N, C-alpha and C positions, 0 to 999 in steps of 0.2 A: 461666274454665278452658275449654279447647277440646280436644275429642277427635275424632279422625277414624278411621272404620272403613272398611276396604277389603275387598271381597268378590270372589270366593270362593277356595277351595282349601286353602292350608296355614294353620298357626296360629302366631301370635307372642304371647307373654305379656309385657306391660309393666305393671308394678304388678299389679293384679288385673283387668286388662281384656283380654278376648280379642279379637284382631284376626284376622280370617280373610282370607287374601289369596292371589292367584295370583302376583303380583309386587309387591313393595313399591314403590309409586310416590311416595307422599307421606304423611308424618306431620307435622302442623303443630301447634305450640303445646305445652302441658303435658298430660301424660297421668297421671291419678291416679284414685282411687276408682271402683269399678265401678258400673254402673247399667244399667237397661233402656234399650235404644236403639230407634230407630224400626224398624218391621217392614217393611223394604224388600222389594221383589220379588226373590226369590233367583234367578230365571231370567235376570236382567239383571246387567250389570256396573255397580257403583255404589260410591259413597263416601258414608258417612254422617258428618256433622259435627254435634257437639252442643256448645253453649255452656251451661254450667251457670250459672243465675242465683241459686241458693241452695245451701246446704251439701250437702244430700242430693240435689241435682239433680232434685227433684220439679218445680221451676220451671226451664224450660230453653227454649232455642231450637234446633230441629233442622232440618237441611237434608240432603236426599238428592239426590245428583247421579248421574244415569244416563248411561251411555256406550254408543255403538254399537260394532260389531266393529272399527272402525278407531281406537277410543280417543277418539273425539270426543264431547264432551258433547252429549246430545240432549234432556235434560229436567232441570229442577231443581224439586224439591218442597220447599217451605217448610212444615213440618208444624205445623198448628194455630196459625198465626201471626197470623191476623186477629183483630180484637177479639172476634168471636163464636166463636173457636176452630176456624175452618175452615182448610183448606189453601190455599196460593197456588202456582200452577204456572207455570213459565216454560219455553216450548219453544225449542229451537234447531233450525234447519233449515239445509240447505246446498244450493247450486245443483249443477248437473250436473258442475261442475268441483271440487266439494268446498270451495267458498268460502262463508263465512257472510256473505252480502250483505244479509240481513235480520236485524234485532234486534227481538224482540217484547216487548211489555209483559207483565208477570206477570198471570195471570188468577186471580182469587179463585174458589174452588169453594163449593158449598153443603153440603159435608160434609168429612170427613177420611178419608184412606185409611191413616193412621198411617205414612206414608212410602212406600206402594206407588205404583208408576208409574201414570200416567193414560193413557188411550187418546189417541193423538196421530195426527192425519191426516198422511199422507206428502205430501212435495212442498211447493212454495212456494204455500201457500194462505193465505187471509185470516186464518183462525182455526185453526191447528193444534190448539190446545186450545180446546174450545168455551167461549164466554162464557156459561156456564150461568146466571149471575146477572144477565146483561144490564147489567153495570156500565159497559160501554163504549158501549152503545146504538148499535151498528152503525158506530162510528167505525173508521177505519183504525188498527190497533194496532201497527204496526211501522215502523221506519225502514228505508230501503232505499238501497243504494249501487249506482252504475253504475261498473264498474271498466274500466280501460284494457285493451285486448286486446294485451297485451305481457307479457313476463316480469316487468316491474316491477309490474304490476297496480295502477297508481295510481288513486286515486279521481277520477272525472270529475264525478259528480253525487251529491248526497246529499239525500234527501227525508225529511222528518220525519213523525212520527205525526200523525194527524188528517186527516179528509177535506179540510178546507180547505187543507191543505199538500201535497196530492197533486200539484198542478201548480205548486208553489213550491219548486223545488229550489235548493240551494246548488251553484254551478258552480265547478269548479276548473280552472285553466289552467296549463300548463307550457310554458315557452318560453325563448328567449333575448332579450335586449334588441334592439330595432331602432332605426333612425334616427329614427323618429317619437317614440320615448320621450324623447329629449333628456335623458338622465341626466347630471347634472353630475359632473365628476371633480375632486374637491378633493384636493389633495396637501399634504403637510406636510414642511417641512424641519426635521429634528430635530438639535439641537446640544447637546453636553455642556457644561454650565456648571460649570467647575471651582471657581468661587468659591462656588456654591450647592450643588454636588454633586447636581444633578438635570438632566434633559434638558429643554431648552426647545423649544417647538414654534412654527413660523412657518407660518401658513396661507397658501397660495399662491392666486393667482387661479384660478378654476375653468375647466376646459376641458370637453370632453364625452367620455364613453366611446364607443368605436367599436362598431359593430354586432356583436353576438355575443360580447361580452366578459363579459357578466353573465348569471347565471341569473335568470329572470323567472318568478315564481309569482303567480298571480292567484286571488283568491276573490271571487265575486259572491254576495251573500246573497239571501235570499228577496225582499227589497224592491228588488233591483237595485243596491244599493250595492256598490262595488268597493274592494278594497284590493290593492295590488300591491307585492310585495317583490322587490327586486333584491339579489342576493348575488354576491360575487366567487368566484373559484375556490377560495379557502380556506374558504368557508362563512361569511364575515363579512358581515353585513347592511350594505349601502351606502346603501340608500334604502328608506324606507317611504312609499308614495304612497297617499293617500286621495283617491279621485276625487270631486270635488264637482259637476262638471258637464261639459259637452261640452269645454270648454277651460280648466277651472279645477281645480287640484289643490292639496292640502295635502301638501307634501313635507317629510319629515324625513330629513336626511342624517347618516350616521355616518362620521366621518373618522378614519383610523388613521395612526399614524406608521410609520416603517420597521420598527419592532419589533412591529408588529401590535397595539399598544396603542391604545385609544380615546383620541384626542386632543381631538376636538371633536364635539359634537352640534349640528347646525344646524337649529333648528325651522322650521316653515313660513314664519313671517313674515320670518325672516332669509334663507331660501332664495331669496326673490324680491328681495332687496335687494343693493345693492353693499356688500360687507362691509368697511367701513373699521374701524379699531380701536374706535371708539365703538360701532358696531352690534354688533361681536363681543362687547364687554363687556356691552352691554345685552340682547342677545338669545340668545347662544350659551352652551353648556356647555363648559368648558375644563378639561383635566386635564394634570398634569405628574407624572412618575415619577422615582424615584431609580434608582441602578444595580442595585438588587435587585428591580426590577419592582414596587415598592411605590408606592402613590399618595402623593405628597409634598404636592401642592397641588391644589386644585380651585376653580373659580369658577362659580357658578350665575348665570344671567342676572339682572342688576339687583342682585346681591349682591356684596359684597367677597370677596377671596380667603380661602380656608380652608386651614389648615395641619395637618400630621400628623407626629408623632414616634413612632418604633418602638423597641422594645428588641431585644436579640439573638435573642429568640424570635419576632420579627416580630409582636408584639402592639402595638396602638396604646396608647401610654402617655401621650401628650399630644396635644391638639388645641385649636385656637382659630379663631374667626371674626374678622371685621373689627372688630367692637365690642370683643372681648377684646384684640385687638392694640392698639387705641387706648389701652386701660388698661394694657398691658404684662403681661397675664395669660394663663395657660393653664389649661385643664381637664385634670386628670391622673387616671390610673387606676393603682392598684397591685394586683398579683395575688399569690395565694399560690402554693405550689409545685406545685399541681395546675392552675394556670391559671385559677382562679376569681377573680372580682372581689372584692377585699377592702376597698379604700378608694378613694373618689373625693374630689376636692376641687378648689379653685382655688389656683394658685401664681403667683408672679411668674416672668418669664422673658424671654429676648431673642429674637432672630430664630430661624427654624426650624433653620438649619444649626447654630447655636450649641447649641440644645437637643438636636439629634440627636447631636452630638458628645458631649455630656454623657451622654446615654442609652447611647451605644455604649461608654462607659467602665465601665459596670457589668457584672457577670457574669450570674448567673442572674436578677437583678432581681426576686426574690421576697421578699415579707415572710413571716415565720413566726409561727405562732400561739403565744401565751404564756398561762400560767396566772395571771400577775400583771400589774399595770398598769405599762407602761413610760413612758407620757406621757399628758397630758391636753390636749385642744384644744377650744375653744368649749364648755367645760363637760362634755365627754364623755371618760371614761376609756377608753383604747384598749389592747386585749389583743393587739396585734401587735408583733413586734420587727423589727429590721433596717430601720428607716425611712430611715436615712441611707446605707444601702448599696443603696438602690433609687432610681429616678428618680421625682420630683425630691427633692432633699435637703430635709429638714424646715425648714431655714432659709429656704426659698423659699415655704413654705406660707402662703397667705393665709387660707384657711378650709377645714375639712373639710366635705364635703357628705353623705357616706354611709359607713357601715361595715357589712360583712356578716360573720357568723360561721357557720362550718360545723362539722360533726362533733360538737362539744360546745357546750353553752350557755355564754355568758359569765355572770358573776354576775348574778342576777335582782334586780329591785327588792325593797326591804325588804318582808317579809311575803308574798312570792310565791315559789312553788317549782314545779318541774316536776311536774304531777299524775301519779299512778300510773294513774288511770283517767279517761276522759272518756266520759260517756253509757254507762257500763258496758263500755267497750272499753279494753283494756290499751294504755297509751301506750308506744311504743318507747323503750327505755332507751339511755343514752349508752354509748360504748365503756368497758369496765371495770366497768360497772354491770350489764350484761346477763349472764344465765347461759347464754344461747344465742348463736348466731352473728348473730342479728338485733340490729342496733344502728343508731344514727343516723349512722354514718360515711358521709360524702359528701353528707349532706342539709344544706340551708340551714335553720338553726335560728333565727337572729336577724338582723334587718335594721334598722339605725338610720338615720333620714333627718332631716337638719337642715332647718329653715326657711331659705328663701333670704334673706328680708329681716331676720331676727333670728337669735339663736343658740339658740332652743328646738328640741327634738328630739321626734320620734315614734319610739318603740321597739316594734318588731314581733317577736313570738315565734310560732313555729309548732310544733305538736305532731302527731306521726304515730302511726298504729297500727302493729302489728307486720307489716303488709303494705306499709308505706311510704306509706300514704294519709293525707292531711291530715284530721284529725278535730277540731282545735281551734286557736285562735289567741288571742293577747292583744296588743292595740295600746295602749300607753300614750301618750296624746296630748300635745301641747305645752303643754296647760293644766293637766295634772296628773290628768285623768280617764282613762278607758279605754273600750275596746270589746273585749269578750271573746266569742268564739264557741265553740260546742260543737256537733258534728254526729254524729249516729248514722247510720252507713252500713251497708248490707247486704253480702252476699257479693260482689255485682257492683260494689260501690263507689257505689251509688245512695244519695243522702241520703234517709233516712226521716223524720228529725226534726232540727231545729236550734234552738238557742237563742242569742240575742244579749243580752249584759248590757252596759249602757252608762251612763256618767257623763260629763258635760262637765267638771266639776271633781271633785276627790277628795271634796269636802264635799257634793256633790249627792246627791239620792236616786237610787238605781239604777233604771233602766228595763229591763224584761225583755221581749223579743220572742220568742215561741215559734211555730215553724212546723212543721206536719206535712204529709207528702206520702204519698198512696196511689197505687199503680201497679197496672196489670193484669198478666196473666201474661207479657207481653212487655215490661214496664217502660215502658209508656206512662203518662204522668201522668193520673190520673183526678180526684183531689181535692187541692186545696191549701188548708190552713186556716191562720189567722193569729190570734194572740192577743197583746194588750198587757197586761202585768202579769197581774192576776187578772180582767180584764174577760172578758165572754163571748167564746167562740171564734167568730171570723167565718169563714165559708166564702168565701174569695176566688174560687175557681174550681172548677167541676165540668165536666170535659171528656168529650165522647163523640166517637168516630171512625167513619169509614166503613170499608168492608172493604179499602180501600187505605191505611188508617192516616192519611188526611188528617183534620185537625180538622174535625168536622162541626158541632158545637154547643158553646157555652161558656156556662155559667150563672154570673153574677156576683153575689156578695154575699149577705148574709143569714146568719142563724143556723140556719134550718130548710132542709134540702136541697130540700124541695118548694116553697119560697117564695123563689126568688132575686129579686134586684132587677131584673135584666135577663137575658133569654134571647137569646143572639146566635147566629145561624146563618151558616155559611160555605159558599160554592159555588166550584167550580173548573171549568176547561175540560179538554179531553182532554190538554192539555200540562201540566196541574197548576198552571197559573197562577191565582191568586186572581181571581175575578170578582165576588163579592158579599160584603158584610158586611150581613146582613139584606137587606131589599128596599126601596130608597128610594122606589119608586113606591107602596108599601103598607106603612107602618111598623107598622100594626096594634098600636098601643100601645107600640111601642119608641121609644127616644129618638133613634135615629140609624140611617140606612141609607146604603149606599155601593156603587156598582157601577162596575167598571172594564171597559173594552172595548179590545181590541187590534186585531184584524183586522176587526171587525164593528161600527164605530160607526154609530149611528142617523143622525147628520148626516154621512154620507160625502161630501157635496158641500162640506162645510166643512173637514173633515180626513179624508184618505183613510186606510183601514185599513193597519196594519203587521203583517207576519207574523214579525217578529224578536223579538217580546216587548215592543215599544215601545207604551206606552199612548197611545191616540189620543182617548179620551173617558172622562170620569168624571161620573157622576150622584151627587148626594148630597142628603139632606134631614135637617134637624134638627127636633126637636119644638118648639124655641123659636119658630121662624119658620114651620114647616109649609109651606115652599115648596120644590118640587123644583128644584134648581139643576143646571147642567151646564157643564162646560168641555170644549171640543174643542181638541186640541193638534196643531199641525203643526210639522214639523222641516225643517231644511236638509239639505244633502247629507252633513254630518258628524254627523247625528243630534242637533244642538243645537236646543233649543227656540226656535222662531221666532215662533209666535203662540199665544196662549191666548185663545180666543173664548168669552165667557160668554153663556149663555142660560138662560131659564126655560121649559122645554118646555110647561108647562100654562098659561102666560100668554097673554093676547090677542095680544100682540106678543112672541113668544119671544125674538127676538134684540135685546135691549135694549143689548148691548155695555157694560153698566155697569162690568164689572170686567175689561175686556180688557187684555192686554199684548202689545206687539210689540217684538221685539229683533232687532238685527243685530250681527254680530261681525267681527273681523278674523281673519286666518288662524290666529292663536294662540289664538283663543277669548276674547280680550278683548272685552267688550261695547262696541260703537261707539255705538249709540243705543238708547234705551228709551222707549217711549210707554206711558202707563198711564192708564186711565180709572177713574172712580169714579161713585158714585150721583149723579144730578142734584142740583144745589144751587140755592138761590135761586129755587125755583119752576119751574125748567126741567124739560122733559119728556124731554130726551135726555141721554145720558151726558156727564159732565164730564171733560174731559182734565185731570188733575191733574199729570201729568209729561210733558215732552217734552225728554228729556235727551240731550245730546251729551257723550261721554266723550273726553278728551284724554289722550295718553300720552307718556311717554318710555320706550321699550322696552315693558315690560309694566306699568310703574308708572303708576297713574292720577294725573295731576297736576292735573286740573281737571274739574269737571262743570258744563256750561253748561245752565241750566234755561230753556227757552223758553216753558213754559206759565205763563200769568198766573194762578196759583193758589197759595195759601199752604199747601195740604195736600200729602200725598205727600212727596217729597224736598224738603228745606228750600230748596235753591237758595242763591245768593249768588255763584256764579262765582269763589270764592276758590281760590288755589293750595293744593296739598297737598304736603307735604315728607316726606322719608324719611330714616332713619338708614342707616348703612353696611351693615346686614344686610337692607335692603329693608323695614323695618318702618315703617308710617305713623306720623309724628310729630305730626300735627295734622289737624284737619278743621274749618276755620273755618266752613264752611257749616252745620255742626251745633252751632256754638258750642264746639267742643272746641279749646281753645287749645294744649294740649300733651298728648302721651302719652309716657310713659317705660316702658322695658322692663328686665327682669332678664336674666341671662345665658342663660336658656332661651327668650328672645324672647317672654316672656309679659308682657302689659301690666300693670304694677303701680301706675301712677299716672296719673290724668287730672286736668286742670284745665279747668273749663268756665266759660263766660261767655255769658249770654243778654241780649240787648237787647230788652225788651218794652215798646214804647210809651215809649221814653226811660228806662226803669228798668233799671239794670244789675243782673243777678242772677248771683251767683257760686256755684260748686260745686266739689267735688273728690271723686274716687273713688280709694281706695287698695285694692289687693288684696295679700293675703299668700299666698305659695305655699310648698309644700315643694320640696325639691330634686328630687323625682321628678315635679314638675309638677302636683301635686294642689293645688287651690285650697282654702285653709283659712278665709279671712276676707275680707269686703268691708266697707269703711267708706265710707259715703256722707254727705257733709257739705254743707249748703247755707247760703248767707248771703243771705236776701232783703233787698230795699232797706229794708223796715221790719220790725220785730219781731226775735225772737231767732233766732240760728242754730240749726240742728237737725242732729243726727247720728243715723244709723241704722246699726247694725253687724249684719252677718249672719255667723254661723259655720257652716261646713260640716264636719261631723264624722261620717264613716263612714255617710252616708245620713241622719243626723239633722240638721235645720236649726234653728238658734236665731236669735233677733233681740233687739236692744237698741236702745232709742230714748231720746233725751233732747233737751231744748231746746224750741224754739218750734213743733215739728211739722214735717211734711213740706212742703217747698216744691214744689208741683206744677209751677209755672212754671219751676223750675230744671232740670227734665228737658228734654232736647231735645224738640222738638215731635213728632218721630217716635216717641219712647218713650212719650209721653203725649199722644195726640191725640184730641180728643173724638169725631172722626168714626170713629176706629178702636177706642177703648176707652171703656167707659161710666163707669169710675171706678177709684179706688184701693181695693183690698180691704183692709179693716181699717186705715184711715188713721191712727188713734191721734193725735188732736189735742185738747189737748196730753196728755202722759202723764208719770207718775212714772217716772224712770229705773229700769229693771229688765231682767234677762235672762229670756227665756221660751223654752221649747221649743215650736217651731211645729208641726213635722210630721216624719214619717219616711216614706220612700218604700216602697211595696209593689209587687208585680209588676203590679198593676192600677190603680195610682194612688198614694194617700197615706193615712196615718192622721194626722188632725189632732188634736194634743193640746189645742190651744186650743178646738176645737169638740167634742172627745171623740166623734168619729165617723169612719167610713171614707169616703174620697173616691174615687170611681171615675171612670174616663175611657174614653170611646170614642176610639180612635186609628185613623187610616187606615193605608195600607200603608207610609207613610214614617215612622210613629211620631208624626205630628202630632196634637196634642190637639184633638179636634173638639168633644166635649160632655163636660162635667164634671158629675157628679151625685152625690147622697147622699140619705140619709133625713133628714128634718127632725125637729124635736122631737116632733111628733105621729105620727111613723112613716111619713109619706107621702113619696113620692119627689119630689125637687125638682132642677131643673137650676140649677147655680150658675155656669156659664160656658159660652159657646158661641163657637167660632172658625171663621171662614171665611178662607181664605188666597189671596193671589196666589201664582203658582207659586214665587217665590223667598222666600216666607215672610212678607211684609208682610200684616198683617190687612186685610181689605177695608175700604175707606174709604167709609162710608155718608154719606148726606145729613143724618143726624141723629146723636144720640148712638149710639155703637156698642153691641154686645152682648157685648163681651169685657172681662173683668176684668183687672186688673193688680195684682200684689203677692202675697206669700206663695207658696203652691203654684200660684196662678193664673198666675204669671209663666212657668211651664214650658209652652211652647206649641209652636212650630214644631220638628219633629224631636224634641220632648220636651226642648228646651234652654231655659235660663233667659234671658228677655229682660231686658237690662240697662237702667239709667237713661240710657245713651247711645243707646238704640235698637238696639244690637248684640245678637246672640245669642252667648252664651258656649258654645262647643263643647268647651272644655278646652284644646286646643293653640292655638286661634285664635278670634278674634271675627269673626262674619260680619255683613255689612250687608245686611239683607233688602230695603231700598229700592233698593240699587244692585246687588244680586245678585253680590257678590264679597267676598273677604276683604281685610283691611287688612294682613295679614302673609303672607310667602311660605310656600309649601307645603314642609315639611321633606322630603316624599317626591317633590319635583318631578322628580327624575331618573327616576322610574318613569313619569312622564307628560310626557316631554320634548317632545312635540309641542304641549303645551298651556301656556297662561299659568300661572305658579305662583300666581296670585291667583284663578283661576277657581273658582267654587263648583259642585261636583257635576257636573263635566265638562259644564257648561252644559245639563244635562238634569235639573232638579230634580224632574221628575215621576216619574222612575225611580230616581234615585240619591240616596243620602244620604252624609254624611261623619260617622260615628258620634262621632269625637272630634277632628275637625279635622286628622287626620293622613293619612287615606286614604279614597278614595271606595269605596262599596260599592253594588252594585245591589240593590234591594229590591223585593219584590213583595207585601209585606203582612205585618202582624203575625200574622195567622192562618196564613199559609203558612209563616212562620218557625217558629211553634210546631209545626205539623205536621211540618215538616222535621226539627226536633230530635227529635220523637217517633218518626218512622219511620227516622231515620238514626242519631242519637246514642244514644238510650236503647234502641232496639229492635234495634240491629245484632247480628248473630250473631258478629261478629268484631272484634277490635281489632288483629289481626295482618296482615290482608290488605286489598287494595283491589279494587274492582270487584265482580262478583257471585261467588257460590260455585260456580264452574264449574271443574272441574279442567282445567288446561291445561299442567301441568308443574310444575317446582319453583318457579316464580315465584308460583304460587298465585293468579293472577288471570286473568280472562277476556281472551282475545285481543281487541285493539282497544279495550279499556276504558281510560279515563283513569286512570293510576296515582295521580292526585291526588284522585280521587273519595273521598268519605267512606267510612266503614267498610263492610265487605262485608255484603251482604244484598240481596235483591231490592228492599227498600224504598229502597235508594239509587237505584233506577231508577224508582220509582213517583212519582206526583205531578208532578214536573217532569221526569221521564224524562230523566235525565242533565242536567237544566236545558237541554235540547236539546244540540246538539253542543258549544256553547260555554259550558255551565254547569258544574255540579258545583262542586268547591271549588278550581278552578284559581286560582292566585295566593293561595291560602290564605284566601279569603273565604267566609263563609257566605252563600249566595244561594239564593233559591227562586223558581221561576216564571219570572222574567225572567233574562236572560243575565248572566253574570258577566264580569269583566274577565279576559282571558287575557294571556299573556306572550309577547312577541316574543323573538327571539334576543337574548340578552344578550351583548354584545360587549365585548372588552377585559378588562384585568385587574381592573377594578372592577365588571364585570358591569352596565353601564348597559343598561337595557332600557326598554320602553314598554308600557303597557297599552292594549289596544284594547277597543272595546265594540261591542255589537250594531249592525249597520249599517255598521261599519267594522272588518272582521274581519282578524285576523292569519292569514296562510296557515298558518304553523306551528302556531298555536293550534288552528285548525280541523282541520288534517290529523292532529294528534297524537291527536285523539279518535276518528278513524274510519279509521285505516290498515287497508288490506284484509288479509284473512286469507291466510296462506300455505299451502303444502302441508302443513307440519307445524304442528299446532295448539299453538304455544308462545307465551308472552307476548312482546310487544314492550315494551321499556323505552323510553318515549317522551320527548317533548320536554322538556328542562330538568331541573334537579335537583328531586327530590321534596321536599315540605315535611317538616319533621322531626317527624312524628307518633310515630315510634319511633326507636330508635337508628339512626344513619346511619353509613355508612363511605364514605370517598372512595377510589376505586380509579383506577389508572392503567394505560394500555395503550400500549405502544410499537409503532409501525409504521414500518418503514424505507422509504425511497424506492425500494428494490429489491424490495419485496414483490411476491409473485406476483399476476398478473392485475390485477383492479380493486381489490384490497384497499387500496392507498395512496390511490387516488382516493376510495374510500368513506370512508376515514379523514379525508380533507380535508373531507368533509361531516359529520363527527362520527358516522359510522355504522360499526358493527362487525357483520359477518355471519358466523355459524359456517361453517367449511369444509364441514361435513357438509350444509349447505343448498345447496351449490353442485353437488352430484352430479346429473347429468342423468338417469341411469338407474341404478338400484340395486335389489337385491332387498330389502335390509333397511332402507334409509334410514340416516340419521345415528345413530350409537350414543350411549349415555349412560354409557360406562365411563370413570370419572375416571382410573383407573390407566392405561388404554390411552391416554387423552388426554395424561397426563403423560409417557408413554413415547414419544410422537411420533406416535401415530395420532390426528390432530386432525380426522378426518372425523366429528365429533361434533356434538351439539347446543350445545356450549359455545364461548364465546370466553374467552381467558385474560386476566386482569387482575392487578394487583398492588397491595398497599398501599404499596409502595416506589416512589417516583417515580424514584429512581436506577436501579432495575432496569428500569423502563420505558424510561428514557433509553438504557440499554445496548442494549435491543432496537431502539429507534428509530434509533440511530446505527450499528447493526451492528458493534459493536466486537469481537464474537466471530468475525466472518467476514471483516472487511475490516481491513487493516493500519492505515489512517489513519481508518477510519470513514467514514460517509456521512451526509447530512442525513436527517432523519426527522420524525415527528410523535409527540407525546405526547397521547393522549386522556385526559380526566379526567371523572369524573362521581360524584355522590353517589348511593348506593343504600341502600335499607332493608336492614338486616342479615338480615331474614327472606327476602330475595329473592336473596341471593347465597350461594355455597357455597364454603367454603375447600377447596382441593385438598390432602388429607392426604398425597397421594403426591408432592407437589412443594413441600415446606415451605421449602426453601432459597431459593426465589424469592418467598416470601410470596404464592403464587399463589391467586387466587380465580377461580371459574368463574361465568360469567353465562349462563343459558340463553336461547336465542332471539336475535333481532336487537335491537341496542341503537341507539337514535337519540338525537340531541341532545347528544352529549358535547361538552365544550369541547375546542378544538384549540389546541395550542401547537407551533410549529415549532422544532426544535432542531438545532444543529450538533454535530459531534463535539467531545469535550473536547480542548483543546490538549495536545499531548504535553509 
């Protein structure tokens, strides 16, 4: 609940809350139940905002915002918000022109004023609010901008916080293209294909743009890396150029047809080639559209064509890729009358046009919910009707894949009913059962998902409390067992206690996992306890925080709070970037230490420091070896890892180069060469080169790896060809003994056949994987046939975090694994090899937040993980109660375990197989990320990236943007910048659980009806000063841009998304998007109102799409601004005025548009009427329709102009999509 108080003068009573005001400016959120508010300084103008964290609001988050006489925010006081209950104060200062060119870090105090204002030094001083606790230790605590001396006030420079960044500015350049830029001009001839009913595109040979035809924007980051964007007059991105060197660029071109639709994306490797049809197919992105501007077909580089079918509501109802086309099948989706996905499955079908014509023949194309069974498929009774009046007809169905039920529950399994209460909380009733207006209408209640490889189902049911929050679930698995969850949540929706009840089979004994969570007064997690069945309760975590709410210390394990198994400390720099996990130079009884350096490496002569968040040096030490180890990292002009130089600082000869790696790349980021060293072998004293690899490609597909090192460790070698299927999936890898790989319709590998030739003995093996239709892996079956003895089979079941195993036969054949998966120099042995064994199923372990609970060992297993989630040290208490290390891992950058000159120190098997990035190492030597398998010895995937259009300048097979030191791929679907487990936990603590708001973004600074601070990124996580502490906006390019959780290091931002399908590209630190950077730091204007910045906002709350029409005859520069996706209120254009722009909606509706608003509409047709001027011109004129998604909380419906469905947007809007339109034909 949120309540805002505005002082002083008159009174308004809402519920039983008294709000004193001079003029009502803003009331945000829900207003109810009265309570004591912060004691603000009544001689100042202020707004008090309170978020209640419990029912009586005795636990709350309070913010007081103070304003000067011009209505500008001058100070924000977060009341008693620190772990020790002290205030945190954020000052706002303005230059002599009224611009906010400095943004200060929040400053913790040594007491609380209960909301009163703090003394603030006037002017542009280093510390307007005194750093009384010395938490910043004299560091520079503000960012500063240098603005252009023009009415545009564009940003020219931006300097970040921290003394080391004072002379490291981000530089912005604004220009037009010149003759030296040599920007290619690709053109497309678009032709209507009447037989296929879509437009075909023909790419023409490139010419060059003439000087001055394109807008040129340049960003140079703190390390001197440059990215240049060229746009045409309509605002569409033509070229993104990443400067690699004096005369070398990585250019990505976006090519549009005559209807302004994106037709081709030409990545860097293709941009330097002569584009014949073969190269276009292998390297470029291609798109075709139908007459309704819908994407009909697309082709990703190295992958066959994909096809799409739509119904009359423009919903995708059918799609298929090249593999499905070969089978004559389509993936289909059926919707209910509210547009919700009801049924998905596979069907037979013909060519795209044939299927589109069939889809066009249906009307509403909605299935309707029934109370009785209409039909049964794959053993599932279906409670939906109208299957043959929707696309596709049931006679074409091959198999169902999923069924969703909303509003009311379908009949539940025998003996199971909807509970009335869960953990003492009332469960929301179904429509017709509830005595109040609260019911389950509109909620997803049941989701059934079929296995891909067989016809078994998982049935999921969800239960909600009367506030619509999930408090329980039941998942009946495909084997007859279940996993049931119950959660007790508090007033703020925070989980206080949870229980998990689990069975693999219906006949198994039930396992019960109980977890309890304790939070402080701001909902920071303090204690996390875990209990298995009736065993003693284990304290997994005890957290403490510093006054900036960064995680300071974490105690792991034990049953006595004063006797943890390990005590882990965390350190950060002024930027909030994680710098230490313990101290590797002095473990002092701890099992692991880790230190990261960015701009200040010790070995600066080996790898120079980086100021963009790039890691240049890592030290670590584990207690198993007790040797301080170090990697220095250097990067090329695209921030791709080039060298990893290993050393041991305390050794007589520090630079042994034992585990060095050196890589080179092509322009698309495909690895060209890789050299890898290992520990000396055979009595040698210098490092052994185990790999000297040359990669050969067709397009982006790796077709052969040539091994030049005369060594049988590392990559296996063999120089064998690699083949692919029509979807770009690797079909074999003979170098590793993988004879064949097969895939299901999700492009998930479900069958491997292996063959090893060891000293003339042929060893055979197979791996089969079972998946659900949602991509969840349920089972792995590993079978081996040694040349002598019995065949053996090991089955692993993965069920909701519980892992089971079954073994039978002659035992595990170690030699049947690929050498990379079980290599003596990398792994010391198989954990629990079971030789031989009576066939039986056993429950091995369940995952916890800090490792695992082993049922076979009856103990908790803990892990030290680094900033990437890599398992470094695994430890537990042994039978005598002493602490023991059970596994230790050291990694090459791309995830291969260090190859030693003797038996390794890393275990393999059971929970020990979860290593690099926390992923499970497979018998093939691949890591299973979920959506794809990664090859750590080659540093790439064997399957294309499903999100490759988001990274169109990169190879679809690259791993972690070729920067595995900074980037992870959590599930194989998308890259994410990471800066540490500790920082991630701290980030969640001070942003997610501590936030004072779920309605606004940015800081709690009043700036108008938009409710967010001017210049703040609207995609930043929830409001509160903590969103700016720690990683302080994650610098300019951080925050949650692109919807990723990122801490300390920079995140991926989004470039202009062009064309009807919104193709875009993610850039990363060192290679920055101009729009991405500028969006976060746009200069303040005369009127302190919010800017709605670049791109659509992520859907954290209900969104609304609005349209604005601007005709080509619009006054002044309005039409030119609309071409750039910009809308500026007319009231902002007044040069001299007494009162400035007004805020009167009625006056605005009546024609006085010299206001703070711009007018938009939910009706695209109304916008088109304005764009084409039909009301003023007999035949109409050309115009522009702007469109953009907004949060509902940031827009205001104009009640005085309802006939046009008008909505008002305060302030300047940037980044709207632009569509050119012509008048309707008479």
